C-alpha positions in Angstrom: -2.8 18.8 -28.6 -1.4 16.1 -26.3 1.2 13.9 -26.7 -1.4 11.2 -24.5 -4.2 10.7 -23.3 -4.1 8.2 -21.3 -8.4 5.9 -20.2 -8.6 3.5 -17.6 -9.5 2.9 -14.0 -8.3 5.5 -10.9 -8.0 3.4 -7.2 -6.7 4.6 -4.0 -4.0 1.9 -3.6 -3.4 0.9 0.6 0.0 -2.0 0.2 -0.3 -4.2 3.5 3.1 -6.3 4.1 2.4 -8.7 7.1 4.7 -11.6 7.9 1.5 -12.8 10.0 1.2 -13.5 5.7 1.7 -16.9 4.9 2.1 -19.0 2.4 0.7 -22.3 1.8 -0.6 -24.7 -1.1 -3.9 -24.7 -2.2 -6.0 -25.7 -5.3 -6.1 -22.8 -7.0 -5.0 -21.1 -10.0 -1.4 -20.1 -9.0 -1.7 -23.8 -6.8 -1.0 -20.8 -3.5 -2.2 -18.9 -1.6 -2.5 -16.6 1.8 -3.5 -18.3 5.0 -5.0 -15.9 8.3 -6.7 -17.5 11.0 -10.1 -17.2 11.0 -11.3 -14.4 13.8 -8.3 -12.9 15.0 -5.7 -9.6 14.4 -3.2 -10.0 12.6 0.0 -7.4 12.6 1.1 -5.5 9.5 4.2 -4.5 9.6 3.9 -1.7 7.1 1.8 0.0 5.2 1.4 2.1 2.5 -0.8 4.2 1.3 -1.2 5.6 -2.7 -3.0 6.2 -5.8 -3.3 3.4 -8.5 -4.7 2.3 -11.4 -3.4 1.9 -14.8 -5.1 4.5 -15.9 -3.6 6.8 -13.4 -0.7 4.7 -13.3 0.0 5.1 -16.9 -0.6 8.5 -16.8 2.4 9.8 -14.6 5.0 7.0 -16.4 3.4 9.4 -19.6 4.4 13.0 -18.4 7.8 11.8 -16.5 9.3 10.5 -19.6 8.6 14.2 -20.9 5.4 13.6 -22.7 1.9 16.2 -22.6 -0.2 14.0 -20.5 -3.8 13.7 -19.5 -6.1 11.1 -17.8 -9.3 10.4 -18.6 -11.9 7.8 -15.5 -14.3 8.2 -13.0 -13.3 8.9 -9.5 -16.3 9.4 -6.8 -16.9 13.4 -5.9 -15.1 12.5 -2.0 -12.0 13.0 -0.5 -10.2 9.9 -2.4 -11.6 11.4 -5.9 -9.7 15.5 -5.1 -6.3 12.9 -3.5 -6.6 11.8 -6.9 -6.7 14.2 -8.9 -4.1 16.6 -7.3 -1.8 13.4 -7.4 -2.2 13.7 -10.6 -1.5 17.6 -10.9 1.1 17.3 -9.0 2.8 15.3 -11.8 2.2 17.7 -14.4 -1.4 15.5 -15.8 -3.5 17.3 -16.9 -7.2 16.6 -15.5 -10.4 18.2 -17.1 -11.2 14.6 -19.3 -11.7 12.9 -15.3 -15.6 12.8 -14.7 -16.9 12.8 -10.7 -19.7 10.8 -10.1 -22.4 11.5 -7.6 -23.6 8.1 -7.3 -20.8 6.0 -7.0 -17.6 6.7 -4.9 -13.9 6.6 -5.7 -12.8 2.9 -6.6 -10.4 1.0 -4.0 -7.6 -1.8 -3.2 -6.6 -3.1 -0.8 -2.6 -5.3 -1.5 -2.1 -7.6 0.9 1.7 -8.6 0.1 3.8 -11.3 2.2 8.0 -10.7 2.7 8.5 -12.8 -0.5 6.6 -10.0 -2.3 3.8 -12.2 -3.4 0.4 -10.8 -2.7 -3.6 -10.8 -3.0 -4.9 -7.7 -4.2 -9.0 -6.8 -2.8 -10.4 -4.6 -5.2 -13.4 -2.1 -5.0 -13.9 -0.8 -8.9 -16.6 2.3 -7.8 -17.0 4.6 -10.1 -14.3 3.0 -12.8 -16.9 0.4 -13.3 -20.1 2.6 -14.7 -17.9 4.9 -17.4 -21.2 5.8 -19.7 -20.6 7.6 -23.3 -22.1 10.6 -21.3 -18.9 10.5 -20.1 -16.7 11.1 -22.6 -15.7 14.5 -23.7 -14.1 13.2 -27.7 -14.4 16.4 -29.0 -11.7 17.5 -26.5 -9.8 14.9 -27.3 -7.5 16.4 -29.2 -3.9 13.9 -28.3 -1.3 12.1 -30.9 -1.7 9.1 -28.9 -4.3 7.6 -26.9 -3.4 5.0 -24.5 -6.1 2.7 -23.5 -5.7 0.6 -19.9 -7.9 -1.8 -19.0 -11.9 -1.6 -18.0 -14.5 -3.8 -15.9 -17.6 -3.7 -16.9 -20.1 -1.3 -18.0 -16.8 0.5 -19.0 -16.5 -1.8 -21.3 -18.1 -0.6 -24.3 -17.0 2.8 -24.0 -13.7 1.1 -25.9 -15.3 1.4 -29.4 -16.3 4.8 -28.8 -13.0 5.6 -27.9 -11.4 3.8 -30.9 -13.9 4.6 -33.3 -12.8 8.7 -32.4 -9.2 7.7 -33.2 -9.9 6.1 -36.2 -12.0 9.3 -37.5 -9.2 11.4 -36.2 -5.8 9.7 -37.2 -5.4 9.1 -33.7 -2.6 6.3 -32.8 -4.0 3.8 -30.3 -2.2 1.6 -27.8 -4.4 -1.3 -25.8 -3.4 -2.9 -22.8 -6.9 -5.3 -23.0 -8.7 -6.4 -19.7 -9.6 -9.6 -19.0 -13.5 -9.1 -19.7 -12.5 -7.1 -22.7 -10.6 -10.5 -23.6 -13.9 -12.8 -22.5 -15.1 -11.1 -25.4 -13.4 -13.1 -28.2 -11.2 -12.3 -31.1 -13.9 -12.4 -33.8 -16.3 -9.9 -31.4 -13.2 -7.6 -30.7 -12.0 -7.8 -34.3 -13.1 -4.5 -34.7 -11.5 -2.5 -32.2 -8.2 -4.6 -32.6 -7.9 -3.5 -36.6 -7.9 0.0 -35.5 -5.0 -0.3 -32.6 -1.4 1.1 -32.9 -0.2 -1.0 -30.5 -1.6 -4.1 -28.7 0.4 -4.9 -24.8 -0.8 -8.3 -23.4 1.4 -10.6 -20.6 1.2 -14.5 -22.2 -1.8 -15.4 -19.8 -4.0 -12.6 -21.2 -2.7 -13.9 -25.3 -3.3 -17.1 -24.2 -6.9 -16.7 -23.1 -8.0 -14.2 -26.3 -6.6 -16.3 -29.0 -7.4 -19.5 -27.1 -4.4 -21.2 -27.7 -2.3 -23.1 -25.3 0.2 -20.7 -23.2 4.3 -22.4 -24.1 2.8 -21.5 -28.0 3.6 -18.4 -28.7 4.7 -18.7 -31.9 0.8 -19.7 -32.9 -0.8 -17.1 -30.4 0.9 -14.6 -32.8 0.7 -16.5 -35.6 -3.3 -16.3 -34.5 -3.1 -12.4 -33.6 -1.8 -11.3 -36.9 -4.9 -12.5 -39.1 -6.7 -10.5 -36.3 -4.8 -6.7 -36.5 -2.3 -4.6 -38.2 -0.6 -3.7 -34.5 2.7 -4.4 -33.2 2.3 -7.2 -30.7 3.7 -7.1 -27.4 3.3 -10.1 -25.0 5.1 -9.6 -21.8 6.7 -12.4 -19.3 7.8 -10.8 -16.2 11.1 -11.8 -15.5 11.3 -13.8 -18.3 11.7 -11.1 -21.1 9.7 -9.5 -23.2 8.0 -10.8 -26.9 7.3 -8.2 -29.6 6.1 -9.3 -33.2 5.6 -6.3 -35.9 4.4 -9.0 -38.6 8.1 -9.2 -40.4 9.9 -10.3 -37.4 9.6 -11.7 -33.2 12.3 -9.5 -31.1 12.5 -11.7 -27.6 14.2 -9.7 -24.7 15.4 -10.3 -21.3 14.9 -9.1 -18.4 17.9 -8.5 -15.9 17.4 -9.8 -12.6 16.8 -7.3 -9.9 15.4 -8.0 -6.5 11.8 -7.8 -6.2 9.5 -5.9 -3.6 6.2 -5.3 -5.2 5.0 -6.1 -9.3 1.5 -4.2 -8.5 2.0 -1.5 -11.6 4.9 -3.6 -13.2 2.5 -4.0 -16.6 1.5 0.0 -16.6 5.6 1.0 -16.3 6.6 -1.4 -19.0 3.2 -0.3 -21.1 4.1 3.5 -20.5 7.7 2.8 -21.4 7.5 0.7 -24.5 4.9 3.1 -25.7 7.1 6.2 -25.1 9.6 4.7 -27.3 8.2 4.1 -30.6 6.4 7.6 -30.3 10.3 9.3 -29.4 12.3 7.0 -31.5 10.2 4.9 -34.0 12.0 1.7 -32.2 11.2 -1.6 -31.2 14.2 -2.3 -29.6 14.5 1.3 -28.1 11.3 0.7 -27.1 11.4 -2.6 -25.2 14.3 -1.3 -23.1 12.9 1.8 -22.3 9.5 -0.8 -21.1 11.3 -3.2 -19.1 14.2 0.1 -17.1 10.8 1.3 -16.3 9.5 -1.6 -15.3 12.3 -2.6 -13.2 12.4 0.5 -11.6 9.0 -0.1 -10.5 9.3 -3.7 -9.1 11.8 -2.8 -5.9 9.5 0.0 -5.1 6.2 -0.9 -2.5 3.7 0.9 -5.3 2.5 1.5 -8.5 4.4 5.0 -9.3 6.9 5.4 -6.8 9.6 3.8 -9.5 8.1 5.0 -12.3 11.0 6.8 -14.2 11.6 11.0 -14.5 13.5 11.5 -17.8 16.5 12.5 -15.9 16.8 9.4 -14.3 18.1 7.6 -17.6 21.4 8.4 -18.1 22.1 6.4 -14.2 20.2 3.0 -15.8 22.0 2.9 -19.1 24.4 0.0 -17.4 21.4 -1.8 -16.9 19.8 -0.4 -20.0 23.0 -2.5 -21.6 21.6 -5.6 -20.4 19.2 -5.8 -22.5 20.0 -8.4 -24.7 17.3 -9.2 -27.9 17.2 -10.8 -30.6 15.7 -10.6 -33.4 14.1 -13.5 -35.4 12.0 -13.7 -39.0 8.9 -15.1 -38.9 7.0 -15.5 -42.2 3.5 -13.0 -43.7 1.1 -15.2 -42.9 -1.6 -15.2 -45.4 -5.8 -14.9 -44.0 
């Protein structure tokens, strides 16, 4: 019996940092872009090759925090797939549920970072996009919790099968939905959300799912309460986190630190938060554990390097105490 099985992507990550990656104003979603001269060679100042993907990041995070963990996902039958599995085993993550594809190579991402920490990610999802029902070994999903991180394209359809199995076997579910799942809309994923115990999104994702303005967090929570009984977690990066338990909202700050890299911060918060709930059944404990895990990750160059081990927590006590949480009662929503 596992404490948690994580479901999601597995990638080979290559981090490229260069002072030649110039950030300019542009008519893009975020108003900025990386400018590179066409047809030239660009010097890279620093390179790191790691493993990534939400599924493996959270698996390592849970394992380091002391939980018996397995990972379910898909890799290619190739060198990179073998490397990812070797890293997971070294981190004491069970890989017996992983499917190896003969037809698709392991997913790959290149993270281009400026010296200021701003980045653009190029992703080839590879085998991650082709998880099918036949790949699932649900009879081996013997666990207390399932943590579902973002899946894309054809693999999104697996979420319904996994959640039905969880419901039928009294397994708790934490869901960090992908934009592909979010794009289906609240009405179409109502059946999924009804059986989720913890729902984790950032503010932008919550706004897209509810079709409510990014700034109106109270309205976002009211809409979501009508579709799920889950603890609803909305992360806000450097602005902290808001958690709704249907009777109260719990708003926290995030102590300021030097940011090296933001890749994997959401995964670090998610596995830390869920571990806190598993350990203490206490939202404030969970918020603090998730926050310090994310803070540790953003001070390192890759997504896994900063993930905390259980023995590391005491030396973060001062930072833990800097996380202030405001609890506010909300009116019961009748729908």
